[in-house]
C-alpha positions in Angstrom: 23.4 27.7 2.9 22.4 24.7 5.0 25.2 22.6 6.3 27.8 25.4 6.5 28.6 28.2 9.0 27.0 31.5 7.9 29.4 34.4 7.2 28.7 38.1 8.1 30.6 41.0 6.6 30.7 44.2 8.8 31.6 47.5 7.2 32.0 50.2 9.9 34.6 52.9 10.3 34.4 52.7 14.1 36.9 50.0 15.2 35.2 49.6 18.6 31.8 48.9 17.0 33.4 46.4 14.6 35.1 44.6 17.5 31.9 44.5 19.7 29.7 43.2 16.8 32.4 40.5 16.0 32.5 39.3 19.6 28.7 39.2 19.8 28.3 37.1 16.6 31.2 34.8 17.3 29.4 33.9 20.6 26.6 32.3 18.5 28.9 30.5 16.1 28.8 33.0 13.2 31.9 33.7 11.2 32.6 37.4 10.9 34.8 39.5 8.5 35.2 43.2 9.5 36.3 46.0 7.2 36.6 49.8 7.9 34.9 51.2 4.7 32.7 50.4 1.7 35.4 50.1 -0.9 37.2 47.4 1.1 33.8 45.7 1.7 33.2 45.5 -2.1 36.6 43.9 -2.6 35.9 41.4 0.2 32.6 40.5 -1.4 34.3 39.7 -4.7 36.9 37.4 -3.0 34.8 35.5 -0.5 31.2 34.2 -0.2 29.2 36.4 2.2 25.6 35.7 3.5 24.9 38.9 5.5 26.2 42.4 5.1 26.1 44.9 8.0 26.9 48.4 6.9 27.1 51.7 8.8 25.2 54.6 7.4 28.0 57.1 7.7 31.4 56.0 6.5 34.2 58.0 4.8 34.6 57.6 1.1 31.5 55.5 0.4 28.4 55.8 2.6 26.4 52.9 3.8 23.6 53.6 1.4 25.9 53.8 -1.6 27.5 50.5 -0.6 24.1 48.9 -0.2 23.0 50.1 -3.6 26.1 48.7 -5.2 25.8 45.4 -3.3 22.1 45.2 -4.4 23.3 45.6 -8.0 26.3 43.2 -8.0 25.3 40.7 -5.2 21.5 40.7 -5.0 21.3 37.5 -3.0 23.1 38.9 0.0 20.8 40.0 2.8 21.6 43.6 3.8 21.4 45.4 7.2 22.0 49.1 7.9 23.3 50.6 11.1 22.6 54.2 11.9 22.8 56.6 14.9 20.1 58.9 13.6 16.6 57.5 13.0 14.8 59.6 10.4 11.8 58.7 8.3 13.5 59.8 5.1 16.5 57.7 5.9 14.4 54.6 6.5 12.5 55.2 3.2 15.8 55.8 1.4 17.3 52.6 2.8 14.3 50.6 1.7 14.1 52.0 -1.8 17.8 52.2 -2.6 19.4 49.4 -0.7 16.4 47.1 -0.2 17.6 46.4 3.4 16.3 43.6 5.5 16.4 45.6 8.7 17.5 48.9 10.1 19.5 48.8 13.5 19.7 52.0 15.5 22.5 53.0 17.9 22.9 52.3 20.7 22.1 48.6 20.6 22.8 45.7 22.9 24.6 42.4 22.3 21.3 40.6 22.4 19.9 43.0 19.8 22.6 42.4 17.3 22.6 38.7 17.9 18.8 38.4 17.4 18.8 40.6 14.4 21.6 38.7 12.6 20.0 35.3 13.6 16.7 36.4 12.1 18.5 37.7 9.0 20.3 34.4 8.6 16.9 32.5 8.8 15.5 34.9 6.2 18.5 34.4 4.0 18.3 30.6 4.3 14.5 30.6 3.6 15.2 32.7 0.4 17.7 30.1 -0.7 15.3 27.3 0.0 12.4 29.1 -1.7 14.6 29.7 -4.7 15.7 26.1 -4.9 12.1 24.9 -4.4 10.8 27.2 -7.1 13.5 26.2 -9.4 12.8 22.5 -8.8 9.1 23.2 -9.2 9.7 24.9 -12.5 11.8 22.0 -13.7 9.2 19.5 -12.6 6.4 21.5 -14.3 8.5 21.7 -17.5 9.2 18.0 -17.3 5.5 17.3 -16.7 4.3 19.3 -19.7 7.1 17.8 -21.9 6.0 14.3 -20.8 2.4 15.3 -21.2 2.6 16.6 -24.8 5.0 13.9 -26.0 3.5 10.9 -24.2 2.6 7.9 -26.3 -0.8 7.6 -24.7 -3.6 10.0 -25.7 -4.1 12.3 -22.6 -7.0 14.5 -21.8 -7.3 16.9 -18.9 -10.9 17.9 -18.1 -12.6 20.1 -15.5 -14.7 18.5 -12.7 -17.7 18.3 -15.1 -15.7 16.2 -17.7 -15.4 19.1 -20.1 -12.1 19.0 -22.1 -9.5 21.6 -21.2 -6.2 20.2 -22.5 -5.2 17.4 -24.9 -1.7 16.2 -26.0 -0.3 15.4 -29.4 -1.0 11.7 -29.2 -4.7 12.6 -28.6 -4.8 14.7 -31.8 -3.0 11.9 -33.7 -5.3 9.1 -32.4 -8.7 11.0 -32.5 -8.0 13.5 -35.3 -9.1 16.5 -33.2 -7.0 19.4 -32.1 -7.6 21.4 -28.9 -9.7 24.0 -30.7 -12.1 21.2 -31.9 -12.8 19.7 -28.5 -12.2 22.6 -26.0 -15.0 22.6 -23.4 -16.7 19.6 -25.0 -18.0 16.8 -22.9 -15.4 14.0 -23.0 -17.7 10.9 -23.0 -20.3 12.3 -25.2 -17.8 13.7 -27.7 -15.3 10.9 -28.3 -17.0 7.8 -26.6 -18.7 5.3 -28.9 -20.6 2.4 -27.4 -20.8 3.1 -23.7 -23.8 2.0 -21.7 -25.3 3.3 -18.5 -24.0 0.4 -16.5 -20.4 1.1 -17.5 -20.8 4.8 -16.9 -22.1 4.1 -13.4 -19.2 1.8 -12.8 -16.7 4.5 -13.8 -18.3 7.2 -11.7 -18.5 4.9 -8.7 -14.8 4.1 -9.0 -13.4 7.6 -9.5 -15.6 9.2 -6.9 -14.7 6.5 -4.3 -11.8 7.9 -2.2 -10.6 4.4 -1.4 -10.4 3.3 -5.1 -9.8 6.7 -6.6 -9.4 5.7 -10.3 -10.8 3.5 -13.0 -9.2 1.4 -15.7 -10.9 -0.6 -18.4 -11.7 -1.1 -22.0 -14.3 0.8 -24.0 -15.1 1.7 -27.6 -14.1 5.3 -28.7 -14.9 7.2 -31.8 -12.5 9.4 -33.8 -13.2 12.4 -36.0 -14.0 10.4 -39.1 -16.6 8.4 -37.1 -14.5 5.3 -37.0 -14.8 3.3 -33.8 -11.9 1.4 -32.2 -11.2 -0.3 -28.9 -9.1 1.6 -26.3 -7.7 0.9 -22.8 -8.7 3.9 -20.7 -7.5 5.1 -17.3 -9.4 7.9 -15.5 -7.8 9.5 -12.5 -9.5 12.4 -10.5 -7.3 15.3 -9.5 -8.0 16.8 -6.1 -7.1 20.1 -4.4 -5.7 20.6 -0.9 -9.3 20.2 0.5 -9.6 16.8 -1.3 -12.2 18.1 -3.7 -12.1 17.0 -7.3 -11.0 19.8 -9.6 -10.1 18.0 -12.8 -9.9 14.5 -14.4 -6.8 13.0 -16.1 -7.9 10.6 -18.8 -5.3 8.4 -20.6 -6.4 6.2 -23.5 -4.4 3.7 -25.6 -5.5 2.2 -28.9 -5.6 -1.6 -28.4 -6.9 -2.5 -31.9 -3.7 -4.5 -32.7 -3.9 -6.2 -29.4 -7.5 -7.2 -29.9 -6.7 -8.5 -33.4 -3.9 -10.6 -32.0 -6.2 -11.9 -29.2 -8.8 -12.8 -31.7 -6.2 -14.7 -33.8 -5.0 -16.5 -30.7 -8.5 -17.4 -29.7 -9.3 -18.7 -33.2 -6.0 -20.6 -33.1 -6.8 -22.1 -29.7 -10.3 -23.1 -30.9 -8.8 -24.7 -34.0 -6.2 -26.5 -31.9 -8.8 -27.7 -29.5 -11.0 -29.0 -32.3 -8.1 -30.9 -33.8 -7.3 -32.4 -30.4 -10.9 -33.2 -29.6 -11.5 -34.8 -33.0 -8.2 -36.6 -33.4 -8.4 -40.3 -33.9 -5.2 -40.7 -31.9 -5.1 -40.4 -28.1 -3.6 -37.2 -26.9 -2.8 -36.3 -23.3 -0.7 -33.9 -21.1 0.8 -34.8 -17.8 3.0 -33.0 -15.3 6.4 -34.2 -14.0 4.7 -35.9 -11.0 2.7 -38.2 -13.3 -0.6 -36.3 -12.9 -2.6 -36.3 -16.2 -3.7 -32.7 -16.9 -5.7 -33.3 -20.1 -6.9 -36.2 -22.2 -8.9 -36.0 -25.4 -11.9 -38.2 -26.2 -9.8 -40.7 -28.2 -7.6 -41.1 -25.1 -10.5 -41.6 -22.8 -12.0 -44.1 -25.2 -8.7 -46.0 -25.5 -8.6 -46.5 -21.7 -12.4 -47.1 -21.4 -13.2 -44.0 -19.4 -16.8 -43.6 -20.4 -17.2 -40.0 -19.2 -15.1 -36.9 -18.4 -16.3 -37.1 -14.8 -15.0 -40.7 -14.5 -11.8 -39.7 -16.1 -11.1 -36.8 -13.7 -11.3 -39.3 -10.8 -8.3 -41.2 -12.0 -5.9 -39.1 -13.9 -2.4 -40.4 -13.2 0.1 -42.1 -15.4 0.5 -44.7 -12.7 -3.1 -45.8 -13.4 -2.6 -46.4 -17.1 0.9 -47.9 -17.2 0.9 -51.7 -16.5 4.3 -51.4 -14.9 4.5 -48.4 -12.5 8.3 -48.4 -12.7 8.0 -47.4 -16.3 6.4 -44.1 -15.4 9.3 -42.8 -13.4 11.8 -44.0 -16.0 9.8 -42.3 -18.7 9.7 -39.0 -16.9 13.4 -39.0 -16.2 14.2 -39.9 -19.8 12.0 -37.0 -21.1 13.8 -34.6 -18.8 17.1 -35.6 -20.2 16.2 -36.1 -23.9 13.2 -33.7 -24.2 11.4 -35.9 -26.6 10.9 -39.6 -27.5 9.4 -41.2 -30.6 7.8 -44.6 -31.2 8.5 -46.0 -27.7 6.4 -49.0 -26.8 5.0 -49.7 -23.3 2.6 -52.1 -21.8 -0.5 -50.1 -20.8 -3.6 -50.9 -18.7 -7.2 -50.0 -19.4 -9.8 -49.0 -16.8 -11.2 -52.6 -16.7 -7.7 -54.0 -16.0 -7.1 -55.3 -19.5 -3.5 -54.8 -20.7 -2.4 -53.8 -24.2 0.6 -52.6 -26.1 0.9 -49.0 -27.0 3.2 -46.8 -29.0 3.9 -43.2 -27.6 5.5 -40.1 -29.0 6.3 -37.7 -26.2 7.6 -34.2 -26.0 8.6 -31.8 -23.1 6.7 -28.5 -23.5 8.5 -25.3 -22.2 7.3 -21.8 -21.5 8.8 -18.6 -22.9 11.5 -18.6 -20.2 12.5 -22.1 -21.4 11.3 -23.7 -18.1 9.7 -27.2 -18.3 5.9 -27.0 -18.1 4.4 -30.4 -18.9 4.7 -33.6 -21.0 2.5 -33.8 -24.2 2.1 -37.3 -25.7 0.4 -39.0 -28.6 -0.6 -42.6 -27.8 -2.2 -45.4 -29.9 -3.0 -49.1 -29.4 -0.6 -51.3 -31.4 -1.8 -54.6 -30.1 -3.3 -55.6 -33.5 -0.2 -54.3 -35.2 2.0 -56.3 -32.9 0.0 -59.5 -33.5 0.2 -58.8 -37.2 4.0 -58.3 -36.9 4.3 -61.5 -34.9 2.2 -63.4 -37.5 4.2 -61.9 -40.3 7.4 -62.9 -38.6 6.0 -66.5 -38.1 5.1 -66.7 -41.8 8.6 -65.5 -42.7 10.0 -68.2 -40.5 7.8 -70.8 -42.1 8.7 -69.6 -45.6 12.3 -69.8 -44.7 11.8 -73.3 -43.4 9.9 -74.3 -46.5 12.8 -72.9 -48.7 15.3 -74.8 -46.5 13.2 -78.0 -46.9 12.9 -77.6 -50.7 16.7 -77.1 -50.9 17.3 -80.2 -48.8 14.9 -82.2 -51.0 16.6 -81.0 -54.1 20.0 -82.0 -52.7 18.6 -85.5 -51.8 16.7 -86.1 -55.1 19.8 -85.4 -57.3 21.9 -88.3 -56.0 18.9 -90.6 -55.8 18.1 -89.9 -59.5 21.7 -90.5 -60.5 21.7 -93.8 -58.6 18.4 -94.8 -60.2 19.8 -94.3 -63.7 23.0 -96.1 -63.0 21.1 -99.1 -61.6 18.9 -99.2 -64.7 22.0 -99.3 -66.9 23.5 -102.0 -64.8 20.3 -104.1 -65.0 20.4 -103.9 -68.9 23.9 -105.0 -69.1 
């Protein structure tokens, strides 16, 4: 009824009483509908929403008690008040039993009396609506909680303050193999916990009993009905009463076997990857987009004559290993545009200042969100290869020159031989 003007229905055969009550209630901003008898009052109740009914005890056709009884039956939410000129114990008892009235008003009454009584009745009526709404919401919340509780994907246990199991959900039965009858009043940690040491148990108790922390979350090994042990992620939350005393514990557990298996695979893969990098004959390094070298394997450090990892960490910039610093910025910009480069040659510089030629294969590494993370590169010294290529090119040039010389000699010898023969013929003649 909050937010709207309350409405009072008056049923009294005395027109003067109806008029006086109407004036008194309108003075305190209460809407009033006045009718002369019970029959018309019932018709009015069916056609308009009414909050409070005031009925006179003695009315022609239908008495006030009969009207209240009928209203109680058809409109139980309406708050009912009875007016009478005769105060008798039996009447009061009858009004309570038959009409379940809120209050009995005796004549004569003052304006203040009627205003106060109706104001109190409106407060009572409003509180009933609020209570009904609150209880309805509470019932819905409780139903939702138990629906969520029984159908949750995590195994849930509710214990008493001594960790004895009182309720479990379906996921618990599925994960551990027990139903509620199997574990009721059993100690939680002793019954389903596997490998749990005193140190971990002390940590759990310290966390859940600490009012500032108030809960514990971590991994432990649990055991199911067939004695199989498996890793779980457990959350323990103490439930407290209005005096802040622990009454129960809510324990949620989630099987992380698949997660642990995946983590082990990832760790093995990482170790294998690191072994490959550490033992690779080719130099491998990672650098960010500012030129800072993030990682370099042993072959990389050997290539640039960094004798130890400590020495390497002191100078870990691309500007320290490129002979021409301008090449660094050009290389970074090119990688950003093209994402990868293969077999590009640069002039590099060792830790002792010696320069050499190197071939690089570079790739831009991204994260899951496709954002650039760093540059990964493979580098190798091609100075000997380049000298060999230059020597090979020189040999090819010499070979071509030799072929050209042989061709020229052939072309010169042919006419000389012809001349020689002709001269000999001439000499004989």
